[in-house]
C-alpha positions in Angstrom: -1.8 52.2 -6.1 1.0 53.9 -4.3 4.4 52.6 -5.7 5.0 50.6 -2.2 2.0 48.9 -2.6 3.1 47.6 -5.7 6.5 46.5 -4.5 4.6 44.4 -1.8 2.2 43.1 -4.4 5.1 42.0 -6.9 6.8 40.3 -4.3 3.5 38.8 -2.9 2.9 37.2 -6.5 6.9 35.9 -7.2 6.4 34.5 -3.6 2.9 32.9 -5.0 4.3 31.2 -7.5 7.5 29.8 -5.6 5.2 28.4 -2.9 3.5 26.5 -5.8 6.8 24.7 -7.3 6.1 21.4 -4.7 5.3 18.5 -5.8 5.6 14.5 -4.4 9.1 13.9 -3.1 8.2 13.9 1.0 5.2 11.3 0.5 6.6 9.2 -2.1 10.4 8.9 0.3 8.1 8.0 3.1 6.7 5.3 1.6 10.0 4.4 0.0 10.9 3.9 4.0 8.0 1.4 4.6 8.5 -0.7 1.6 11.2 -1.6 -0.8 11.3 1.2 -3.3 10.4 -0.2 -7.1 12.4 1.3 -10.0 11.0 4.4 -11.6 7.8 3.4 -13.8 5.7 6.6 -14.2 7.3 10.2 -14.2 5.3 12.8 -12.1 4.0 15.7 -14.2 6.5 18.4 -15.6 9.4 15.8 -15.3 11.6 13.9 -17.9 12.2 10.2 -17.8 14.8 9.8 -15.5 15.9 6.9 -17.7 17.5 8.5 -20.1 19.7 9.7 -17.1 21.0 6.7 -15.5 24.7 6.1 -16.3 25.1 2.8 -17.6 27.5 1.5 -15.2 25.0 1.8 -12.3 21.7 0.6 -14.1 18.4 1.1 -11.8 17.3 -2.5 -9.6 15.2 -2.7 -7.0 18.1 -4.6 -5.6 20.1 -1.8 -5.8 17.8 1.0 -4.8 16.9 -1.1 -1.5 20.3 -1.6 -0.6 20.9 2.3 -0.9 17.8 3.3 0.9 19.2 1.3 3.7 22.8 2.9 3.6 20.8 6.3 3.3 19.3 6.0 6.6 21.2 4.1 9.0 23.4 6.0 11.6 26.1 3.4 11.8 27.6 4.5 8.9 29.4 7.0 11.2 31.9 6.8 13.3 30.3 7.0 16.0 26.8 5.6 14.9 25.2 9.4 15.3 24.6 10.6 11.4 22.9 8.8 8.4 22.5 10.7 5.1 19.2 11.3 6.3 20.3 13.2 9.5 20.7 16.2 7.1 18.2 15.2 4.3 15.1 14.5 5.8 11.9 13.4 3.8 9.6 15.3 5.5 11.8 18.3 4.6 12.2 17.4 1.0 15.6 16.0 1.9 17.0 18.9 3.6 17.4 19.4 7.1 15.8 22.9 7.7 19.1 24.9 8.9 21.2 27.5 8.5 24.1 24.6 8.3 24.0 21.3 9.2 25.1 19.5 11.8 27.3 16.3 11.9 29.3 14.0 14.0 30.0 15.5 17.6 27.6 18.1 16.8 30.2 19.8 14.5 28.6 22.3 12.3 29.4 22.6 8.9 30.1 25.3 6.6 27.1 25.0 4.0 23.2 24.5 4.7 22.1 20.8 3.3 21.6 21.1 -0.6 17.8 19.5 -1.5 18.5 16.0 -2.2 15.5 15.8 -4.7 15.6 15.4 -8.8 19.6 14.7 -7.9 18.9 12.2 -11.2 18.7 15.2 -13.7 21.5 17.1 -12.0 25.6 17.0 -13.8 27.8 18.1 -11.0 27.2 17.9 -7.5 27.3 19.9 -4.2 27.1 23.5 -4.2 30.9 23.9 -5.6 30.3 21.0 -8.0 33.0 19.4 -6.5 31.8 15.8 -7.3 31.5 15.1 -11.3 28.9 12.4 -10.4 26.1 11.6 -8.4 28.8 8.0 -7.4 30.8 10.5 -5.7 28.7 12.9 -3.9 26.9 9.7 -2.1 30.6 8.6 -0.9 32.1 12.4 0.0 30.1 13.2 3.3 31.7 10.1 5.0 35.1 10.9 5.2 34.4 14.9 5.6 35.7 15.0 9.4 32.1 17.1 10.4 29.8 14.9 8.6 30.3 11.4 9.1 34.1 11.7 10.7 35.7 8.6 8.9 39.5 8.9 8.2 39.1 7.7 5.3 37.2 5.4 2.6 38.8 2.5 3.6 37.9 2.5 7.4 34.5 3.4 6.8 34.4 0.1 3.9 35.8 -1.6 7.4 33.3 -1.0 9.4 30.5 -1.8 7.2 31.9 -5.4 6.3 31.3 -6.0 10.3 27.8 -4.6 10.1 25.2 -7.9 10.4 23.7 -8.6 6.3 26.0 -5.9 4.6 28.1 -8.4 3.3 25.3 -11.1 2.3 23.7 -7.9 0.4 26.3 -6.5 -1.3 27.3 -10.3 -2.9 23.8 -10.5 -3.8 23.5 -6.6 -5.9 27.0 -6.4 -6.9 28.5 -10.3 -6.3 31.8 -9.2 -4.5 32.8 -8.3 -1.2 32.3 -4.9 -0.3 34.3 -1.7 -1.8 33.4 1.8 -1.6 32.6 2.0 -5.6 29.7 0.0 -4.6 28.3 1.8 -1.7 28.3 4.9 -3.8 26.2 3.1 -6.5 24.1 2.0 -4.4 23.0 5.6 -2.6 23.2 6.6 -5.8 20.9 4.7 -7.3 18.3 5.1 -4.3 18.8 8.9 -4.4 17.4 8.7 -8.1 14.2 7.5 -7.2 13.3 10.9 -5.2 11.5 12.8 -7.8 9.4 15.6 -7.2 6.7 17.1 -9.8 3.2 16.9 -10.7 3.2 20.3 -8.4 0.6 23.3 -9.1 2.4 25.1 -11.4 3.2 21.6 -13.5 -0.6 21.3 -13.4 -1.4 24.6 -14.7 1.8 24.7 -17.2 1.7 21.4 -18.5 -1.8 19.8 -17.5 -3.6 22.8 -18.9 -5.3 22.9 -15.7 -5.9 26.9 -15.8 -7.5 26.6 -11.5 -4.1 25.0 -10.5 -2.6 28.3 -10.0 -4.1 30.8 -7.8 -4.6 34.7 -9.8 -1.9 35.9 -7.4 0.2 32.9 -8.6 -0.4 33.5 -12.0 0.8 36.8 -11.7 3.5 35.7 -10.2 4.0 33.3 -12.9 4.4 36.0 -15.7 6.8 38.3 -13.4 8.9 34.9 -12.9 9.4 34.9 -16.6 9.4 38.3 -17.5 10.2 41.2 -15.4 11.8 39.2 -12.7 14.2 37.3 -15.0 14.3 34.4 -12.3 14.7 31.6 -15.1 18.0 33.5 -16.3 18.9 31.1 -13.7 16.2 29.0 -12.6 15.1 27.7 -16.0 14.1 24.3 -17.7 11.3 21.6 -16.0 13.6 21.5 -13.1 14.0 24.7 -12.3 17.7 25.1 -12.5 20.3 25.7 -14.9 22.9 23.5 -13.8 25.2 26.3 -13.8 27.7 28.7 -11.4 26.9 32.5 -10.1 27.7 35.0 -7.6 25.0 36.7 -6.2 27.5 38.0 -4.0 25.8 36.2 -0.9 28.2 36.2 2.1 30.5 39.2 1.0 29.4 41.5 3.8 31.3 39.1 6.0 35.1 38.9 6.3 34.8 35.1 5.9 34.1 34.5 2.1 33.4 31.3 0.9 34.7 31.4 -2.4 32.8 28.5 -3.7 33.5 27.4 -7.0 37.1 28.6 -7.2 38.1 26.4 -4.5 37.3 23.3 -7.6 38.0 25.1 -10.7 40.8 28.2 -9.7 39.6 29.8 -12.0 39.4 33.7 -10.9 35.6 34.0 -12.7 34.0 31.5 -10.5 35.6 33.1 -7.0 32.3 33.1 -4.5 29.8 31.2 -7.4 27.8 28.6 -6.6 25.3 26.2 -8.2 21.8 27.3 -9.0 19.9 24.9 -6.8 16.4 23.6 -7.9 13.4 25.6 -6.9 11.2 22.7 -6.9 9.7 21.7 -2.8 11.0 25.5 -1.9 8.6 25.6 0.6 9.7 23.2 2.4 13.5 23.7 2.0 14.5 27.2 4.3 16.1 28.9 4.6 18.1 29.2 1.5 21.3 30.0 -0.3 24.6 28.1 0.2 24.7 29.9 3.9 20.9 29.0 5.0 20.0 32.4 5.3 
């Protein structure tokens, strides 16, 4: 075989294994839209028990999760009633939006691609640059972004939410008090923690022992993924991410370099570094990288 053909075969094998790192997130979320979500009882194959990752100050309850689901899909929680969390995190696209960068209020464009919201229960620092230390902080950040939900501050967002029929009673039932931004974050974070993706063909092959779960090409790709290609240097563990930040040189061929993690830490070593995304649901989350290429 000629060298170019070897390269094509290698790339094809890696793409084959990457394509099968997809699970059940989209199907589970669609079910969640039609029926109230329940607290997690069964863990999809290949994942760790999410219960170990739930913070003590935001326990999972059916009521809390359902409230978070309502908030997540409600476009009224934007300045002009046009943007919901789900506008950029669509269940049918593994909770991303399929765009290079997301479109927010008044059709304004953001500067980065919407990261997939799946398996966030296992994640540490949130967003591409890790600027939110918790999922609760991440859940309320976009509300006060001028190109996302467009509120001037969280007080304005809370004031509007209090005027929407039904929410005051729901927050009183779940949290025992008037609506405050911290509880908005807790509810949305609780819902996001139910969005799990596992039981992929790779899981069934690797964990379940099903030798027929992967094609021969995908099995060659898995060998490369873990070996010569060194993909696992960053995409490691059951969620296929090391939860760290790396500079891959993305965007350095332009005149508008995104400084990434550096804007949070001010550490020169973090210039141009971005968080390693999970590879789960990768077949549904194109385009890729922080700038959607």
